[in-house]
C-alpha positions as CSV (number, residue, x, y, z in Angstrom):
1,M,-3.8,15.7,-21.5
2,Q,-0.6,14.3,-22.9
3,E,0.0,12.3,-19.6
4,S,-3.4,10.7,-19.9
5,Q,-2.7,9.7,-23.5
6,N,0.6,8.2,-22.5
7,L,-1.1,6.3,-19.7
8,R,-3.7,4.9,-22.1
9,L,-0.9,3.7,-24.4
10,I,0.9,2.1,-21.5
11,T,-2.2,0.3,-20.2
12,E,-3.1,-0.9,-23.6
13,K,0.3,-2.7,-23.7
14,I,-0.3,-4.5,-20.4
15,T,-2.0,-7.8,-20.9
16,G,-2.7,-10.6,-18.4
17,L,-2.8,-8.2,-15.4
18,P,-4.2,-10.0,-12.3
19,T,-7.7,-9.5,-11.2
20,L,-8.6,-9.5,-7.5
21,P,-9.8,-13.0,-6.4
22,T,-13.5,-13.6,-6.2
23,V,-13.3,-13.8,-2.3
24,I,-12.8,-10.0,-2.2
25,T,-15.9,-9.4,-4.4
26,K,-17.8,-11.9,-2.1
27,L,-16.6,-10.1,1.0
28,T,-17.5,-6.7,-0.3
29,M,-21.1,-7.9,-1.0
30,L,-21.4,-9.6,2.4
31,L,-20.2,-6.5,4.3
32,Q,-22.7,-4.3,2.5
33,D,-25.5,-6.3,4.3
34,P,-25.8,-5.2,7.9
35,H,-27.3,-8.6,8.8
36,T,-24.2,-10.6,7.7
37,S,-22.7,-12.7,10.5
38,A,-19.1,-13.3,11.4
39,E,-19.7,-17.0,10.6
40,E,-20.8,-16.1,7.0
41,V,-17.7,-13.9,6.4
42,G,-15.5,-16.6,8.0
43,K,-16.9,-19.3,5.7
44,A,-16.3,-17.1,2.6
45,I,-12.6,-16.7,3.5
46,T,-12.1,-20.3,4.7
47,N,-13.2,-21.6,1.3
48,D,-9.7,-20.5,0.2
49,Q,-7.5,-22.5,2.6
50,A,-4.2,-21.0,1.6
51,L,-5.6,-17.5,2.0
52,A,-7.2,-18.4,5.4
53,S,-3.9,-19.7,6.8
54,K,-2.1,-16.5,5.8
55,V,-4.9,-14.4,7.5
56,L,-4.5,-16.4,10.7
57,K,-0.7,-16.1,10.6
58,L,-1.1,-12.3,10.4
59,V,-3.8,-11.9,13.0
60,N,-1.7,-13.9,15.5
61,S,1.4,-11.7,14.8
62,A,2.8,-9.0,17.0
63,F,1.6,-6.4,14.5
64,Y,-2.0,-6.9,15.8
65,G,-0.8,-7.5,19.4
66,F,-3.4,-9.9,20.8
67,P,-2.1,-12.0,23.7
68,G,-4.3,-15.0,23.2
69,R,-4.2,-17.4,20.2
70,I,-6.8,-16.8,17.5
71,N,-7.6,-20.2,15.9
72,T,-10.4,-19.4,13.5
73,I,-11.3,-16.7,10.9
74,T,-14.7,-16.2,12.7
75,H,-12.8,-15.6,16.0
76,A,-10.5,-13.1,14.2
77,I,-13.6,-11.2,12.9
78,V,-15.1,-11.0,16.4
79,I,-11.9,-9.6,17.9
80,L,-10.6,-7.4,15.0
81,G,-13.8,-6.5,13.2
82,F,-15.1,-7.1,9.7
83,G,-13.2,-4.2,8.2
84,T,-9.7,-5.1,9.5
85,V,-10.1,-8.8,8.4
86,K,-11.2,-7.7,5.0
87,N,-8.1,-5.4,4.7
88,I,-5.9,-8.3,5.7
89,V,-7.5,-10.5,3.0
90,L,-7.0,-7.7,0.5
91,T,-3.3,-7.4,1.5
92,A,-2.7,-11.2,1.2
93,S,-4.5,-11.2,-2.2
94,I,-2.4,-8.4,-3.6
95,F,0.8,-10.2,-2.4
96,D,-0.5,-13.3,-4.2
97,S,-0.9,-11.3,-7.4
98,F,2.3,-9.3,-7.3
99,G,4.5,-10.5,-4.5
100,G,7.2,-13.2,-4.4
101,K,10.8,-13.2,-5.4
102,S,10.2,-12.5,-9.1
103,E,13.0,-11.7,-11.4
104,S,13.4,-7.9,-11.0
105,G,16.2,-7.0,-13.3
106,A,17.3,-3.5,-12.5
107,F,14.5,-2.9,-9.9
108,D,15.0,-4.4,-6.5
109,V,11.7,-6.0,-5.7
110,E,12.5,-7.1,-2.2
111,K,13.6,-3.6,-1.1
112,F,10.4,-2.3,-2.8
113,W,8.2,-4.5,-0.7
114,L,10.1,-3.7,2.4
115,H,9.6,0.0,1.6
116,S,5.9,-0.5,0.9
117,I,5.1,-2.5,4.0
118,S,7.1,0.1,6.1
119,V,5.1,3.0,4.6
120,G,2.0,1.1,5.6
121,A,3.2,0.7,9.1
122,A,4.3,4.3,9.3
123,A,1.0,5.5,8.0
124,K,-0.9,3.5,10.6
125,T,1.4,5.0,13.3
126,I,0.8,8.5,12.1
127,A,-2.9,7.9,12.0
128,Q,-2.8,6.7,15.7
129,N,-0.9,9.8,16.7
130,I,-3.4,12.2,15.1
131,H,-6.3,10.1,16.4
132,F,-7.6,9.4,12.8
133,K,-10.1,6.6,13.0
134,S,-9.3,5.0,9.6
135,Q,-6.0,3.5,10.8
136,E,-6.3,0.2,8.9
137,E,-7.1,2.1,5.7
138,C,-4.0,4.2,6.2
139,F,-1.9,1.0,6.5
140,L,-3.4,-0.2,3.2
141,G,-2.9,3.1,1.5
142,G,0.7,3.1,2.6
143,L,1.2,-0.5,1.4
144,L,-0.3,0.2,-2.0
145,H,0.9,3.7,-2.6
146,D,3.6,2.6,-5.1
147,M,1.6,-0.2,-6.7
148,G,2.2,1.3,-10.1
149,K,5.9,0.6,-9.8
150,I,5.4,-3.1,-9.4
151,I,3.2,-3.1,-12.5
152,L,6.0,-1.4,-14.4
153,C,8.6,-3.8,-13.0
154,Q,6.6,-6.9,-13.9
155,Y,5.0,-5.9,-17.2
156,M,7.4,-3.3,-18.7
157,K,10.9,-4.6,-17.8
158,K,12.7,-2.7,-20.6
159,E,11.2,0.6,-19.7
160,T,11.8,0.0,-16.0
161,A,15.5,-0.6,-16.7
162,Q,15.6,2.8,-18.6
163,I,13.9,4.5,-15.6
164,V,16.4,3.0,-13.1
165,M,19.3,4.1,-15.4
166,T,17.8,7.7,-15.5
167,V,17.5,7.7,-11.7
168,T,21.2,6.8,-11.4
169,K,22.4,9.2,-14.1
170,K,20.4,12.2,-13.0
171,N,20.2,11.4,-9.2
172,C,16.5,12.2,-9.3
173,L,13.3,10.8,-7.9
174,F,11.8,7.7,-9.5
175,I,8.7,9.7,-10.5
176,E,10.8,12.3,-12.3
177,A,12.6,9.6,-14.3
178,E,9.3,8.0,-15.2
179,K,8.2,11.3,-16.7
180,D,11.3,11.4,-18.8
181,V,11.1,7.8,-20.0
182,L,7.3,7.2,-20.2
183,G,5.6,10.6,-20.0
184,A,3.4,9.0,-17.3
185,T,4.1,7.9,-13.8
186,H,3.5,5.1,-11.2
187,V,0.8,7.2,-9.5
188,E,-1.3,7.3,-12.6
189,L,-0.7,3.7,-13.3
190,G,-1.5,2.7,-9.7
191,G,-4.6,4.9,-9.8
192,W,-5.7,3.2,-13.0
193,L,-5.4,-0.3,-11.4
194,A,-7.1,0.8,-8.2
195,T,-10.0,2.0,-10.3
196,K,-10.0,-1.2,-12.3
197,W,-10.0,-3.2,-9.1
198,N,-12.8,-1.0,-7.7
199,L,-10.8,-0.2,-4.5
200,P,-12.4,2.3,-2.1
201,K,-12.1,5.9,-3.1
202,D,-9.9,6.8,-0.1
203,L,-7.3,4.2,-1.2
204,Q,-7.5,5.5,-4.8
205,S,-6.7,9.0,-3.5
206,A,-3.7,7.8,-1.4
207,I,-2.3,6.0,-4.4
208,E,-2.9,8.7,-7.0
209,L,-2.1,11.8,-5.0
210,H,0.5,10.9,-2.4
211,H,3.1,13.0,-4.2
212,H,0.5,15.9,-4.5
213,P,-1.6,15.6,-1.3
214,H,-2.8,19.3,-1.6
215,A,-4.9,18.1,-4.6
216,A,-6.8,15.6,-2.6
217,K,-10.2,17.3,-2.1
218,E,-12.3,14.3,-1.0
219,H,-9.8,12.3,1.2
220,P,-7.2,14.8,2.3
221,V,-6.2,13.2,5.6
222,I,-5.4,9.7,4.4
223,T,-3.5,11.1,1.4
224,S,-1.5,13.5,3.6
225,V,-0.8,10.6,6.1
226,V,0.6,8.4,3.3
227,H,2.6,11.4,1.9
228,L,4.3,11.9,5.2
229,A,4.8,8.2,5.9
230,D,6.6,7.8,2.5
231,I,8.9,10.7,3.4
232,L,9.7,9.5,6.9
233,V,10.4,5.9,5.8
234,R,12.8,7.2,3.1
235,A,14.4,9.4,5.8
236,L,14.9,6.3,8.0
237,G,16.5,4.5,5.0
238,I,14.2,1.5,5.2
239,G,13.8,-0.4,1.9
240,S,13.8,1.4,-1.4
241,G,11.2,2.9,-3.8
242,G,13.7,2.8,-6.6
243,D,15.7,5.9,-5.8
244,K,17.8,7.5,-3.0
245,K,16.0,10.8,-2.8
246,I,13.6,12.2,-0.2
247,P,10.7,14.2,-1.7
248,F,9.9,17.6,-0.3
249,L,7.3,17.6,2.5
250,N,4.1,19.3,1.3
251,P,3.3,22.2,3.7
252,D,-0.5,21.7,3.1
253,A,-0.2,18.1,4.1
254,W,1.8,18.9,7.3
255,A,-0.8,21.5,8.3
256,K,-3.6,19.1,7.6
257,L,-2.2,16.6,10.1
258,N,-1.7,19.2,12.8
259,L,1.6,17.7,13.9
260,K,4.4,19.6,15.7
261,E,8.1,19.3,14.9
262,Q,8.9,18.3,18.5
263,Q,6.7,15.2,18.0
264,L,8.9,13.9,15.2
265,P,11.6,12.1,17.3
266,K,8.9,10.1,19.2
267,L,7.0,9.5,16.0
268,L,10.1,8.1,14.2
269,S,10.9,5.8,17.1
270,E,7.3,4.5,17.1
271,I,7.5,4.0,13.3
272,E,10.7,1.9,13.6
273,E,9.1,-0.3,16.2
274,E,6.0,-0.8,14.1
275,V,8.0,-1.6,11.0
276,E,9.8,-4.4,12.8
277,K,6.4,-5.9,13.7
278,A,5.1,-5.3,10.1
279,K,7.9,-7.4,8.6
280,I,5.7,-10.4,9.3
281,F,3.9,-9.5,6.1
282,L,7.0,-10.3,4.1
283,S,6.7,-13.9,5.3
284,I,3.4,-14.5,3.5
285,M,4.7,-13.5,0.0
């Protein structure tokens, strides 16, 4: 109860928080209609030329791995599917809202985005290994899992500096320092924004519960995937989520994914390869 009261006080302080662009709302409406054509979706995206050019840059990157050149949004939809292109648009839109080389103060924003993109790539790789069909959603869940931290960094600079000082002083996880300083954490703040933005329920679960995947009753697999991806990326030392600690692996999440310890070396190698390809996302910020 106290945490929810603290969260309410924090969210009331935050003004001017970005909303998702109208193109996302338009796409969501279009994709709910089974008769919507690739041309209609392509037109909705192409109305925002800057966004369209970013989408084309990403779909032609090694991350998506198509040998031929994709020249139009409609062509991208035909090859990749509606859902994947919508997720790419959502990613580009979030980067527009929160990305860039903003003044970060105590919090290293560039290392944060490298961590987030890498967790996305790791989550997609884990999903492939366990044959989980929602691989693009796992990428997005990984990308957005720490979204609450970037809100803190950009809208509560003084408190973020205190959190970073606490992390250094106590050598603790960022989430533990948040509890000390704010009485609420980035997972609650990220969950609040995900709800405000009306993101899909599976993404809300991955954002809110990646530190507590055993509590995910409705979307346990994607939440467990993001939980493990975060831990493995930290173990590989790629980027930074604001601390130098590695959270404990939740045994329920490990059991849910049905992975074996002997699979880890191959999995880590594949994650490193996928992270290198995913660095293309940093170029659209």
